[in-house]
C-alpha positions in Angstrom: -51.7 -41.4 -30.9 -53.1 -37.9 -31.0 -53.1 -35.5 -33.9 -52.2 -31.9 -32.8 -51.5 -28.6 -34.5 -48.0 -28.8 -36.0 -45.5 -26.9 -33.7 -47.6 -27.5 -30.5 -46.2 -31.0 -29.7 -44.1 -29.9 -26.7 -47.0 -27.9 -25.2 -49.4 -30.8 -25.6 -47.0 -33.1 -23.9 -46.7 -30.6 -21.0 -50.5 -30.3 -20.8 -50.9 -34.0 -20.7 -48.3 -34.3 -17.8 -50.4 -31.6 -15.9 -53.9 -32.7 -16.6 -53.7 -36.5 -16.9 -52.8 -38.7 -13.9 -49.5 -40.4 -14.7 -51.0 -43.7 -13.6 -53.1 -43.7 -16.8 -50.2 -43.7 -19.2 -46.6 -44.9 -19.5 -45.1 -42.3 -21.7 -46.1 -39.3 -23.8 -43.7 -38.3 -26.6 -43.2 -37.1 -30.1 -40.3 -38.8 -31.9 -37.4 -36.6 -33.0 -34.7 -37.3 -35.6 -31.1 -36.2 -35.9 -30.1 -34.4 -39.1 -27.0 -32.7 -40.5 -27.2 -29.4 -42.3 -24.6 -27.3 -43.8 -24.3 -23.7 -42.7 -21.6 -21.4 -44.1 -19.6 -24.4 -45.3 -19.8 -26.3 -42.0 -21.9 -29.3 -41.2 -23.8 -29.2 -38.1 -26.2 -31.6 -36.3 -29.7 -30.6 -35.5 -32.9 -32.1 -34.0 -36.2 -32.0 -36.0 -39.6 -33.7 -35.5 -39.8 -37.1 -37.2 -43.7 -36.9 -37.6 -44.8 -33.2 -37.0 -48.3 -32.9 -35.7 -48.5 -36.2 -33.8 -48.0 -37.0 -30.2 -47.8 -40.7 -29.0 -49.0 -42.0 -25.7 -48.5 -45.5 -24.4 -51.2 -46.8 -22.1 -53.1 -49.9 -20.9 -56.1 -47.8 -19.7 -57.2 -46.6 -23.1 -60.8 -45.5 -22.4 -60.0 -43.7 -19.1 -57.1 -42.0 -20.8 -59.2 -40.9 -23.6 -61.8 -39.3 -21.3 -58.9 -37.3 -19.5 -57.4 -36.3 -22.8 -60.5 -34.6 -23.8 -59.8 -32.0 -21.1 -56.4 -31.1 -22.6 -57.0 -27.7 -24.3 -54.6 -28.3 -27.2 -56.1 -31.7 -28.0 -57.2 -31.9 -31.6 -58.3 -35.4 -32.1 -57.4 -39.0 -31.2 -56.7 -41.1 -34.3 -59.1 -44.0 -34.6 -62.5 -45.2 -35.7 -64.9 -42.6 -34.3 -65.2 -39.9 -31.6 -65.8 -42.2 -28.6 -63.3 -44.9 -29.4 -59.8 -45.1 -30.8 -57.6 -47.9 -32.0 -53.9 -48.4 -31.1 -51.2 -48.4 -33.7 -50.9 -51.7 -35.5 -48.0 -53.9 -34.2 -45.9 -53.5 -37.3 -46.1 -49.8 -37.0 -45.1 -49.9 -33.4 -42.2 -52.2 -34.3 -40.7 -49.9 -37.0 -40.9 -47.0 -34.6 -39.1 -48.9 -31.9 -36.6 -50.2 -34.4 -35.6 -46.8 -35.9 -35.5 -45.2 -32.4 -33.5 -48.0 -30.7 -30.0 -47.0 -30.0 -27.9 -48.7 -27.3 -27.6 -46.4 -24.2 -30.3 -44.0 -25.4 -33.4 -43.3 -23.5 -35.0 -40.5 -25.4 -37.3 -40.9 -28.4 -34.8 -39.8 -31.0 -33.8 -41.4 -34.3 -30.0 -41.1 -34.6 -28.0 -40.6 -37.8 -27.2 -43.6 -40.0 -23.6 -44.0 -41.0 -23.0 -44.7 -44.6 -20.0 -45.0 -46.9 -19.8 -44.5 -50.6 -17.5 -46.5 -52.9 -15.6 -44.9 -55.8 -18.4 -46.2 -58.2 -21.0 -44.5 -56.0 -22.3 -47.7 -54.3 -23.7 -46.8 -50.9 -23.2 -49.2 -47.9 -25.2 -48.6 -44.7 -22.8 -49.2 -41.9 -25.0 -48.5 -38.8 -28.0 -46.7 -37.5 -31.8 -46.9 -38.1 -31.4 -47.5 -41.9 -29.5 -50.7 -41.3 -31.7 -53.6 -42.4 -34.2 -51.2 -44.0 -32.6 -51.2 -47.4 -35.9 -52.3 -49.1 -37.8 -49.3 -47.8 -35.2 -46.7 -48.8 -36.6 -44.7 -51.9 -33.7 -42.2 -52.3 -30.5 -41.2 -50.6 -29.7 -37.5 -51.1 -26.0 -37.2 -50.4 -25.9 -33.4 -51.0 -28.7 -32.8 -48.3 -27.5 -35.8 -46.1 -31.0 -37.4 -45.9 -32.5 -40.8 -46.8 -36.1 -40.8 -48.0 -37.8 -44.0 -46.5 -41.2 -45.2 -47.4 -43.1 -46.9 -44.5 -46.6 -47.9 -43.6 -48.0 -45.4 -41.2 -51.6 -44.8 -40.5 -52.7 -47.4 -43.1 -50.9 -45.6 -45.9 -47.5 -45.3 -47.4 -45.6 -42.3 -45.9 -42.2 -41.0 -46.8 -40.1 -39.9 -43.8 -36.7 -38.3 -44.0 -33.9 -39.8 -41.8 -30.5 -38.2 -41.4 -27.3 -39.8 -42.7 -23.6 -39.2 -42.0 -21.0 -40.0 -44.6 -17.9 -41.6 -43.1 -15.8 -41.3 -46.2 -15.4 -42.9 -49.6 -14.1 -46.4 -50.0 
């Protein structure tokens, strides 16, 4: 994983594709999330960065990849132990990233909306999407803004990420 200046994620990915031999890595991406926002009384779907300022690279040639990445102009730093060596994401962090981005028939790195329903006594039920089976991690669901605040372990610390929700009606 690389830390880059927020807003330069697309440019860094493009530079990696140009400068680094594609045999040194499997994929280079920054995860996105679907959110809903209300504009002029109408709900619309948008894409936002899930983790701004981070670009992920999957590779089995870590040291060779690192040497090539040092030639990328927008490269800020590789996250890890020191300047000459970095460590991969722990398995549990890779797993939660895969789990929230996994959607049948979807190949891009995007976290979809979770569908929820609200009962008459305001009990929330998660029907589908990345929040399914993550109930213990959800800190708050903001129905007005249509987001769920989820606390996850990321980079050896607790991090709150916002995931989009879609209400499918009251029960």
